[in-house]
N, C-alpha and C positions, 0 to 999 in steps of 0.2 A: 472559515471555511472548515472542511474537515480534513482527519487526515487522509482520506483518500483522494484528496484535491489537490495536491501541488505537484503532480507530476501529470505526462501526456497519459501515460497507460499505468493502472493502479490495479497490482493481482491480490487478493487477498482471500482470508476463510472467515468463514463466521465460526461461533463456538459450536453449533450444532453440525460441522462438516460439510457446509455448501462452499465451494471454491468460485470464488466473483471477479468480473474484471469490470474495472470500471475505466472509459476512454474518456480523456478530460477535453480532447481538441478535435476537431475534424480531420479525419486520418483515412484516405483514400482506401477504399476497400476492408476495412476495419471489421464492419460488420460480415464480409462475405471469409475472411480469414479467422475470425472467431468461430461464427458458426461452420463453417468448413472444418475445423476442429472438435465440434461437438459440443461446442456451448449453446445455450437456448438465449435467446434475447427475448428482455422482460420490460415493459416501459415502467417505472415505478419514482413517483414523486420528482417529477421532472428531469427525470435522465433515465438512460437504456442501459440496464444491466445486461451483463453476459454470464451467466450461472453454469456450474456444474454441479448435480445432486452429489449427496455424497457417495463416495466409489473408494475403491483400493487407491491407495496412494500412488500404485505404479500406473495405473490409467489415467487419473488426474495430472501427476507429474508429465505424462505423453502427452496429453491432449494440451495442459497449460504449455508444453515448449513447444509445440507445432505453430500454436497461437503466437507465441513470444516471438519465436522465430521469423515469422511472415510479420510482425508487426514492426521488429527491429528494422525491416528494409524500410520504413517510412520515420522512425525516430528511434533514439539511443535513452531516451527519456521515460522508461520502464522501470519500474519497482516491482519487486514479487517478495512480498511477505507473508505468502500462504503457506500453513503448514499442512494442510492437506495435500501437497503436490510434494512433500518432501517423503523421500524412501524410506522407511522404518528400518532400521538395524535388523539384519538376520535373527540376531539372538533376540530380538525383543527389549532390547534395552530401553529404561525411560530415558526421557530428557534429562541432560546432565545441565541444562540451561532453559529458562523458561523466561519470556521477557512479554510484558502487559501495558495497554496503554490502559487507564483508567481515569476519568474527569479530569482530562487536561496533563496529567503525569504520566511518566513511565519509569515503571519497576521491573526490576529483575530479581531472579533467585537462580545460585549457582548449588548444585547438590555437589560440585567438586570443587577441587584448589584450582585444576588446570583453567575448569570454567570462567571462576571466579576472577583468575589472572587476566584472561581475555577480556573481560567485560570492564575492567579497571583499566584496562589498554585502551578501550572505545569510549573514554569518558564518562563511566558508569561510577558512581562514588559509593564505598561501602556506608551501610547503616547502622545505626544501634542494633537489628537484629540481626541474628548469625546468619550468612550466607545471602543477604538481601542487600541490593544496589537498586540505587536512582540515577536518574540523569539530571543534572544541575537544574535548578529553578531557572526562568527568566529565558530557557532556551526557545526559538521561536517553533511551532509545529514542524515547520518544513525541515530546520536544522535537527530536531528532535527523531524525523522518519529517518533522515539520512545519516544518523547516529546509530539508529538501531542496524540498518541495511549494513554499516560498516561492521559493526558489532557480530551480525549473524554471518556474513561472508566469512569473517575471520575466523569465528569457532567453526564453520563448515570446515575452513581450512584446515584445521588441525582434527576432523574428523569426529567432532564434539556436537552430538545432535540437540539440537534447541528448536523452541517452539515460539511463536509471536503470536499472543493473542491481541486483536483489535479492538475487543471491549464492543464486538456486534454479535449480542445473541444470535441471532437469527437472520434472514435474507430482509423481513420486513424491517429489519434496525439499521440497515444500510445507510447513511447520512443522504439526504436528498441533495440534489444539483444545487450548487453556490448562489445564491441569490445573485440575479446581474443588473446593474444599476441601470434604471430608465436612461434610455438615449435621448439625451438633449441636444436639439440643433446646435453647433457650434456657433460662434456670433462671427461675423464676416468682419474682415479686416477694416479698417477705418474709411483706406482709399476704394474699396470696394462696395461698401455702405455709401458712400458719397455718389459715386456713380451710378448706382441705382436710383437713389432721390433724386437725380436731375434727368432721369429717362422718362 
């Protein structure tokens, strides 16, 4: 599975500024809700993606918010790690914390002590490099995603700007739909199998 596949709804951003939504289970009216909020549907690598091109953070925030509100009427299992939907600070300050997925690991950088303290409170361990942190090895991908959501929420609650990089350079690099095991007929219970043979 990919980082995008562990929750009913995953909202993320590519490195080049597209906002995307992945719907991982059938949700009534999901397509209508997302297209009504301004997302464009595209089928790619076995899944339907809902996309917003690079635009202002205010516009992306508004559209993603409308979509998330509509989808939450059907599921609360929604994750939003899109940096494109975050409103920039009025003074244009840089991100105080950056969290990155890369080759199965999650690293973070804190530009300030307060950002480093929040990361540490949410399971990130300092590394030998200055202001660098990492999640412990051995966490499942789902647990890593949940740790990032907790850390990002905690950072935002203190007004600390944070950017999450998913390691997805462009829309074409969004992971394909997970392969589904081939359907195999379930064996009949012994008593039903016996009755069928005698008919």
